[in-house]
N, C-alpha and C positions, 0 to 999 in steps of 0.2 A: 232228716226227719226228726223232729223234737220228740222227747219221750211222751207217751200218752199219759194224760192226766187221769188219775183215778178219782172217782167221785167220793168226797169225804162222807163218812157215815159214823153213827154212834153205836153200832152193833145191836140196835133194837131188834132187828129181825132174827139175828142169831140167838139173842136172849129169849125171844118169844118161843122159838123152836125148842131151846133148851129147857124152858119152863114146862113145855108140853111133855117132854121126856120125863122130867121129874114127877109131874102129876100122874102120868100113866104108870110109872114105876112104883110110886107109893100106893096107888090104887091096887096094884097087883100084889102088894105086900113084899116087895123085894128091896134089899139094900143095894147100894151102888156096886158093892163087891159081887153080889149075887147076879146082878144084871150083867156085869162085865164078864163073868164066867160063862153065862149063857150065850152071849154074843161073841165070845172069844176076843175080848179086848182087855186093856189094862183098866184097873179101877180109876186111876188118875185121869184117863181119857174120858170116861163117863162123867166124872166130876167137871172136867173142862167143858164138855158139851152142854151139860146142864147149866153151867154158869155163863154160857154164851161166849166163851173164850176160844172154842174150837168148832169149826163147821161140822155139821152132821152130813156125812156123805150118803148118797142115795142107797148104796148097797147096805150100809149100816142101818139106815132108817128102815129099810125093808126087813132086815133081820129083827130089829126091835119091834116093829109092828107085829111080826109073827110071834115073838116071845111074849109081848105084852097084850096080845089079842086086841089090838087097837083098830083093826079094820082098815089099815092102810092110811091112817091119819097122818102119821109122820112122813111117810114117803110123799104123799100129796103136798104136804106143807113145804118140804124141801124142794120139790120140783117147781114150786111157784116162787121160790126165792129169786130175786134178780141176781145175775152173775156176780155183781160186786159184793153181795152179802154172803157169798160162799167163801170169802176170804176172811180169816180171823182178824179182829180189830188190830191186834198188835202188829200183824204183817202189813196191814194198810198204813199204819202210822210210820213204820220203818220205811216202806217203799216211797212214801211221800217225801220223807227226808232224803232218801237216797237219790231220788230224781232231781233234787235241787242242790245236792251237796257240792261244795267247791273242793273238797278233799276227802278221800276214802283210803282207809288202811284195813286190809282184810287178811286174816290168818285162817287157814283151813287145814285139817288133818284127816278128813274123811273123803271129800270129793273136791274136784276143781271148783273154785268159786263161781257162783252163778253168772257173774258178769263176764267170765272167760269161757263159758261152755258153748261149743257149737251145737247145732240142733240135734244131731244124731246122739251126741253124748248126753244132752239134757233128757232126751227121750229114754235113753238107757237107764239113767239115774231114776227117773220117775217110775220106770217099769220094775225097779227093785223094791218098791214100796210094799210093805205088808201092813194092813190088808191092801190088796192090789187096787190101783186105780182102773177105771174103765178106760177104753181106748180113746173115747172122746174127751175125757178128762185129761189124759196125757197130752193130747194135741193142744188143748186149751192152755194147759200149764206151760208147755214148751213155747207156745206163741207169746205168752205173757213174759216169759224169761227173755226171749229175744228182743222184745220191745224194751225191756229194762236196760239192755245192753247199749241202747242208742245213746246213753249219756257219754259213752266213751268216744262217740263220733260227732258230738255236737260241736258247734263253732268254737265254743270255749269249754273244753272238757275239764272235768275235775282232775286234780292231781291225784293219781291213784297208785297205790302200792299194794302188792300181793306177796304174801309169804305162804308157800305150800309145802307140806311135808312130802318127802321123796316118794313114799309108797303110793301117794295119790296119783302121781304122773306115771308110775309103773303099772298100776292096777289096770287090767284090760277090761274095764266095765263095758259090756256090750259087744265084746269080741275084738278081733284083730283090726278089722276095717274101721270100726269106731275109734279104736285107740290111735290108729294112724292119722285119722282126720283130726283127733284131738291134739296130737303133737304138732301137726302142721298149723292148726289154728293158734296154738299157744305161741309158736315161733312167730307167726304173723302179728300176734298181739304185742310181742316184745318190741315191735317197730312202731307202735302207735305213740303219738306224742303224749307226754305226761303219764305214761304207764310204766311201772317198774314191776318186774316179776322175779322173785327169788325162790329157790328151792332149799328147804332145810334138809341137809343130807343125813342119811342113815348113820354115817360114821361120826357125826357130831356128838361128843360125849355130854354136852350140856344142852338143855332144851327148855326154853322159857314158856312154851305153849302147852304144857302137859295138862292144864286145866280144860283144854278144849278150844274149839274154834270161836272166833269173835271178830267183830268189825268195829272200827272207829270211823266217825265221820264229822266233818265240820260244815255247818250250815252257812248260807250266804251272810247271815248276821253274826257269824263267828261263834256260834254256840257249838260246843264239843259234846258229842253223844257217843255212847257205846251200845253195842247190840250183840246178843248171844243167843244161841239156840241149843236145846237139849231135848232128850226124849220126854222130859217132865214139863217142858214149857219153854217159852221164849221171852226175852226181856229187852226192852229199850231202856238204856240206862242214862239218866241225866245227872245223877249225883256227882258232884265234882270230884270227890275223893275216889269213888269207884272208877270213874272215867280216867283219872290220873293213874291208877294202878294198871288199868288196861293199856294205857299209853306207854307206861314204863316197860310192861311186858313186850309190847310190840317193838319198841326201840331195841330191846335186848335180842329179840328174835331176828331182827335185821342184821345185827352184828354176828349172830351165830350161823346164819344161812349163807349159802353161796352168793357171791355178788352177781350182778345181772349178766356179766359176760360169761362167768362160769356156768350160770344157769342156762344160758343160750347154748353153750357147748354141751351140757348134759342132754338137753332136749334134742339137739342134732344127733348125738350118739344113740339115744334111744330110738329115734326115727330110723337111723341107719341099720340098727339091729333087727328091724322088722323084716 
């Protein structure tokens, strides 16, 4: 099954909703910081919503309608958005590149990379989100994540390398059963063609990934891109110098991590200890 194509968009709908938030906030005489405090969010998140860089979730829209006394305008607008427009533009751009990539290199130190997550683990990760997703949102996000994973099973899969910090594969997100399924799934993924999985061990005295998780990808026309996420935003990087720095960090990470056979041995041991 080929990866599902997402409809390209320019973020107009998100920007329109964001502009509505800004107008209603200003009419109420509130700063972004004051509104953030009233709806229990970060000021940076309010700014991202107003700029159309972050989707306004229904529960947040409802809270804003209440605080801004807007009579349900924001919630009604959000519920009319087509599903594709609930995904931030930067995520759409990255996922389009990911779906067509011929090579991917992924480092993560918080959770197992999305392309390696079984459904139960993905749900558990989404359930950890604050503010919480609604159940239907969790199921939709999980389904989208599983669709993305089809690139590992296509006729000509990308050459894919993953480096994951050891606490990630030890952390029992979702409980024992979810952890067991995760370990079995990762072991199965080690047998996929063109997939390499390495664990960065806790006893490694040097660590090239302390700046946080990131992804490198190569497009079919051999363009090299980088991608990173943080609580303050996410970035698709095309500048050659910045991509080069990320590539050098990843190369160093691979030398510092356990090799693929040692990683398989660690996963087997962790599974045996359950």
